[in-house]
N, C-alpha and C positions, 0 to 999 in steps of 0.2 A: 200187095202192099199192106202192112198192118195198120190198123186203126191206131190213132194217138193215144188212147187210154191203154190199150194193150201194150204198146210200146213203152209207155211210162211205167207200167207195172213190171214188165220184163227187164227194164233197166235199173229202176231204183231199188227193188227188193233184193236182187243178187249183190249189188254193189254194197248195200248196207250189211248183208250177211257176211260178205267177204271182209268188210272192214271191221266187223265185230269178231271174227274168228281169232286174230291174235290176242284180243283182250280175253276171250273165253278159254283159250288154251295156255294163257300165261301162268307161270308157276312162280310162287314167291311169297314172301310174308306181306300180308295186307292186301292181297288181291282177291280175297275171298268174296267180298261184296261186289267188286267190278266183274268177277267171273259170273255170279248169279245173275247180275243185270244183263250181261252180254248174252248168256244162255236163253234168258227170257226174251230178249229182243229178237234173237235169232229164231227162236220157237214161234213167237207171235208173227213175224213176217212170213215164215214158211206156211203157217196155218192160214194166215190171211190171204196169202197168194193162192194157196190151193182152193179155199173157199171161193174166192172171187173168180177164178178162171175155170173151175170145175163144177163146184156144187151149185152156185148161183144160177149159172145157165141151165143146169139140169132142173132146178126148181121153176125156172121160168117155162121151160118146155112142159113140165108137168101141169103147171096151173094154166097154161094157155091151150090145153087139150080141148077145151070146150070151144074155144074160138076157132081152132083148126077144124073141129067137126062141123061147125057152122059154115066155114068157108068151103069145105068139101062138098057139103049138101048144095050150096049155091052153085058151085062148079058143076055138079051133076045135073042141075036144072038146065044149064046151058049147053050141055053136050047132048048131041043127038046122034044116035047110032043108026 
């Protein structure tokens, strides 16, 4: 089962992106400003979702390396071969 924050991210971002697609793809006079806004919203949501789901956990793993090495050394103290 997914965690609640993950479900919220995976439900809200795509629905907003799909909601903005008609505005971004609309052709006609006076739509230039709305198209630009829609494209920026879509790009921001996609970038934010990717950063939240992929890059941020990677940084957490990278910065917690020291903690993991300390835990590993404690585990090795308790293991007797």
